[in-house]
N, C-alpha and C positions, 0 to 999 in steps of 0.2 A: 763449140758450136759443132755441126754436122754440116759437111758439106752440101748442098743441097739435090747435086746426082747420087749420094748415098743414104740418101729417103726413099722409102715404099711409095709407088704411085697408089696402091691399095693397101688396106689391112690384111696384114698377117692370116691365114686362115688355120685359128691356133683353137682345139678343142675347148669348150668351154663347160667345167666340171668342177660339182661342188665339194668341199672338201670332205663331206660326208660320201659321196659318193668315191672318191678316190681310198677313203679309209675303209668302204666295206668291200672293196673290188682287191684292196690288198690283203686283208685279215680274210677274206673269203680263199684267196689263192694261198695263202698259207696253211690252212687248213688242211690241203690238200696235200701238205709234207706231213711227215710224222716227225715229231718233235720233243724234248724231254717234258715239257711242262704239258703237251699233250697226250702222253701215256708212256708206260714202262719203255725202256731201251733195252731189251734183253741179248745187248749183242757182244757174245764173249769174246774173248781173246782181246777186247778193244774198250775198255773202261769208259760205259758213257753216262755219267753222273748227273745230275744237276749242279748247272753252275752257279752259287749264290750271286745275286742280285747288286748286293752290296759291293762285291768286287768291280763289276760295270761304273756303279757310278760313283767312286772312288779312280780308279785308272782314268777317269775323262776331267778329271781334277784340272786346273791349267799348269797346274804346277806339275803335272808330267805331259799333258799336249802339249805344251807350247815347247817342249825343249827339242835341243838340235844337236843331230852327235857332233858337230862340230864346233859347238861350245868350249871355250877354256874349260880345264878340270876345275878350277875354282869355282865358275859358276857351277857346276853339277856337283857339290859335295853332298846334298840330299841324295839324289839319284846313285852314285857311287857307292854312298852309305847301304842303301838299299842293297845294291847289287851286292858289295863284298858281304853285307848280312845274308842273303842266300846262299852263296857260295859255300857258307859256314854251315849254314843248316842244313842244308843238301848233304853236305860232308859228316855231319852229325848223324842223318835220317841213316846214311848207307854205309856209314864206318869206313869210309874212305878218307883219304889223307888232303886230296884238295878237287876241286869241281871246277869245270868250264862250264860258262852260261852259252858260247857262242853257237853252239848248233840250233837248228831251228825244227827240227823233226826228228820223230825218233828213229826216220832211217839214216838220218844224217848225224845222227849221235851214235850209231853204228859204224857206218862210215868211219867217222871219228877215232871210236874204239879200237878197230882193226888197225887204222893207220897210225895211231900211236901202239899198235902191240908191233905191225912191221917196222917201225923207227926202231923200237927199240932192239930189235934183232940184230938189225942191220948196223948199228952204233956198238953190239958187241962183235960186229964180224960173224954173224949167225946166217949167212947167206944160201947156206944150203935148207933153211926151213922154209918151206914154201906149203906147207900143209895145214890147214884147217878141218878139226873136227867139229860135227853139226850130228845133232839127233834128228831121227827121223821125225820127228814130232813139232820142228824148230817152225819158228815165222817165214814166211816165203820170203821176207824182207834178208834175212841171216844169209843164205848161201848167194844170194844177190850182192849182197853187201861185199862178202869175202873175194869172189869173181871180180868186182871193177876194181877191189884193193890189189888184185894180181895173184891172189891166193888159190891154190887148188884145194876142192871140199872132198873129205872121207865123210861119207852118211856113217851114221853111228844106229844102230836097232835098239829099239826099246824091248825092253823084257816081258812077260808077261803082265808086270805089276804094273806097266805103263811108265816106267821110270827108264834108265837109264841102264844099258845092261854092261856090268863094270867088267866081267870075265871079258865080252868082244873088245870092249875097250884096250883094256891091256894087250891083246893083239895088236890091236891097230896102231897105237902108239909108238913113236919110234924119233929119231933123231931128227928126221924131217920136219917134226911137229912143231909146228909155231903157237898153235894155239887150241883152245877147246871152247864154242860157243853155246852156252846154257841160257834157256829160262827157265827162271823160278819164281814161285811154281809154275810148272810146265804148262802146255796147253791142255793136259786133259784134265787141268786144276788139281794137280798132285802135285805135293814139296817133295822137291828132290832128296831123298834123308840120307844122299850118300856123297854128301861136297866133300867131307873130308879126305875122304879116301878115293876119289876121284881128283882132287888137287895134289894127293902125295901122289899119284901115278903121274899128273901132268904136269907138275912142278920138278919131278925127277931127270924129265930130259929136258929142263931148263923153258917149260914154254910155260905162256900165261892162259888164264882163266877169263873169260868174256862173259860178263851175267846182261842177258837182255831184261830191261829192266820194264818190259810192257804189265807186269804183273805184279808191278810193285804193291797194288793198292790192298794186297795180301799180308805185306811182311811189316809197314809200318808201326813202327815203336815194341815189333815183337823179333824181327831179325835184321841183323845190318851186314849186309852180302860182303862187305870189305873185311869183316870180323870170321866170318866164316871158308875164306879161300878164295875168293874172288880178286882179283887184281882191277879191271874194269868194268865198269858198266854204265849204260847210259839211260836215263830218267825219260820217261815222258811227263812233262807237266799238265801236258791236257786230257793226260787219262787220270794220273795218280792225285793231282795238286788240283785237280779242278777249275780249269781253265777250257774257253772252247776251241772244240776242234776245228769249225768251219767248213769250208768245201775242198776238204783237203791241205787244210792248213787255215790260220796261221797255228804252228805247234811252238813246239820247245823241247830240246832234245838232248838237255845236259848232261855232260860223260864226268863219272868220278874215277879217279884212279887211287891206287896204293904210292905211298911214298916213293918207289926207285921210279914210277912212269911218270912223275912231278914235271921233269925238263922237257919232256915232250909234248905237254899240251899246248893246244892253239895260243897264239898271245892275240893282244894281251889279256891279261889276268887283273883284276881289280885288288892291289894291296890297299897299305894303311901303314903310314909313317906318323911321327910325330906332327907333321904339319897336315895330317887328313889323309884324304883317300884319292889314288892316284892310277892311272892305266899303267901295270907294271908290263915292260917288255924284256925284262930280266935274263929269260933264257931264251930269247930269238933264236941264237943260233945253232940249238937242239932241236927246239917248235918243230911240231909238222907244218906250223903256219897257221894261216887264218882260214877257216872255214865256211865263211860268212861276212858279209861287209858289215862294218862296225860292231858291233857287240851283242848280236841275236834279234830276236824278237823282244825288246824292251816290255810293251804291253803287257803279252803275256806273262812275262816274268816279275814284273808287279801283281798281278792277280795272285800268282801260285805264292808271292811274298804275304799276302794277305791271309790266304790261306791258312798257310802255317802259323802266321801270328798270331791269329783268331782262336785256332784248335789246340795248338802250344802241344809239349808229349804225350799228354794225358790223352785229349782229341786226336790226334793223328791214329794213336793205338787201339783208339774204340771207331774209328772208322774200317778199320781190318778188320777188329774184332766183329763189328757188323755185318760186315762185307762177308766174312766167311758165315756167318749163321744164317743169313738170307739166303746163303746159295744151297746151303745144305738143307733147309727149310724147305727151298723150291723141288730138291734134289728127291728128298724122303716125300713130298705131294705127288710128283710124278714120275715115281720109281715103278707102281704098278700097272701104268698106260702105254710107258716106252719103253724099250729095252738100255740098262744103263751097264758097259762093260766094264767098268772098274766102280763098284758098289762103295767100296770105304769114303770114309769121312773128306772131304774136296775140303779145297782152300775157299777162293773168290768166288770160283765158277764151275760147272760140270759140265759133261759131255753127255748127253744122252742119244738114241739114234732111232733110226726110222724099218732096220730090218726086219721087226716083226710085221709092221704095216706091208713093207716092199714084199715078202713073202706072199702073204696072209693073202693081202688085196691089190697087189701091186702098185700100191700109191707110195712112192717118192718123198723125201726129205723135202726135196722141191712144192711138192704137190701141199704137204704140210704146210710150211713156210708161206706156201701164196693162199691158205687157207686164212691162216692165221693174219693177214692182212684186212681179211673181214671183219675181223674181231676187233678190230682197232688199234692193233699193235704191230710194232716193228719186227722183222722176220727175226729168230736170231742167227748166228752164224753157222751157215751149213756146209756141207761138205768138208770139214776141217776141224780137227788135224785130219788129214790126207791116211792116216792108219786108222781111224773110226768109220768103217762102212757108214752113208748116211747118215751120218755124223750133224749133230744139232746141238752147239755148244752156246750154254746160256749163264750170263752175269747180271744179277738183279743189281750190284753196288748195295751201297750201305744207305744210300737216299730213298730206298724205297719201302713204304709203311706195310705194315702187315696188310692191310686191306688192298694194297695194290697188287701186293705178289699173290693172295688167295683170289685174288681177279683174274689176273694172270693165269693160274693153275686152272682152275675152272674152264678157262677159253681152253688151253691144251687140251685137259680131260674131254672137254665138248668135243674137238677134232678127231681124237682119238675112237670117241663113239660113233664119230661121221663116219671114219675110216671102214665101220663095220657096217654101217646101216643105209650109206648113201657115198658111195666110193667115190658116183659119176660129179658130187659137187668138187670132191678134193681132186680130181682133174680139170674142172673146167676153171677153176678159183683164179684169181680173184673174182669175186662177183658182185662187188659193191663197189670200189674203187672207182675214181675218174678215169683210171686207162684201165683195161681188161687184160691177159695177162700177153706178156709181149713173148717174142720169141730173143731168148737172151742171148744167146750166140750170133742174130744176125745184130741185136740191138749194139754189140760193143764193135761191129764190124760198118755197121751205117747209123752216122749219128742222125739222119731225120729220121724223125721221131714218126710220121707217114707211114713209113715202111718197115716199122718195126714190131706191129700189130700182127699177132698171128691169124692166117688165112680162116 
């Protein structure tokens, strides 16, 4: 019973809103944003593909949702078995010896991988190794990660083909080189086909090769990074294995390593013996330690596990084959309308640019991206990689149909024609969105949306 003095004197003034009004409100609100069910999401360098709803249904089952990380291992055998198999599957896919599931984002996976490289050298007494070489087309997190771990970053220029300049690499590698960090395929959507030579150069000074696995969606079932020279890599489960990105998360960035780096993996690993599955702290004395509380983002791991098991080896290969086919199809459609610096067949993504429009009509890649919003599409990644002026990076992924890609290409072609016929429209775009063009620089610095609109 409540005490009398705890009861209200008057009825609470709460809004009376019907369920239908609430639903209409939130559905209308959702349509003001872009999402993969609404339209193609051509965000190059960050695979944004459809997340099957069966994953969402299964991961909400009480056998997963009601688990607690403090439960005794004996009561978690099913969950541990799932995690163990996911470790094994990712190791097989990548050609690595073992995989940790602990990191909860690609960037944290990078941090974990570079910490492992650091631990490897320190264990060998290589205290002089203080440099990591990174191509100029790298993801921005790569140099940031290396600096965070304490390494000096050495930039490697790309050659005219858009790949690593091997001659320059030979010049800058020395005894102080701890590692080489490479995205493959690279951010131009090109496969770095000189890996064996790169590996020979890097390994000759007892350095290690790290692969940024952000673009693994192009390699499934085709290339095993651990079999072609890479020593450590991270996966993006929220990209390659079709789990939600969320608003900056939740993600999952497992890290795979070759045999000689296994002692430095975070603990615990999931292991198996005759009694069942258990949390293995066996190499705790050499490990870099934990990089996240408990065992990582379990619900994301479950989704990735389901994705892998549903597709199987043949299905995973078809994912990459279709992603590559879709990207090349779109590139062929758009090549007559936008400049493409590297016209050879691409992998899962390609980079076109707006240099022609910039030169002839004074229209920037930003203008083109803003106008695309009026056509009902999310804009591609723009101004990245930095080595391509007015860059527009497009990745359709394998989940887009021929019809949806044709429609997207038609929208981009219409915009190319508008650049000639109505350039002022591009400068003023977007015209049809709930909020018109914002001051992008100010929007980053002033969070109040009232002050972000351009005068």
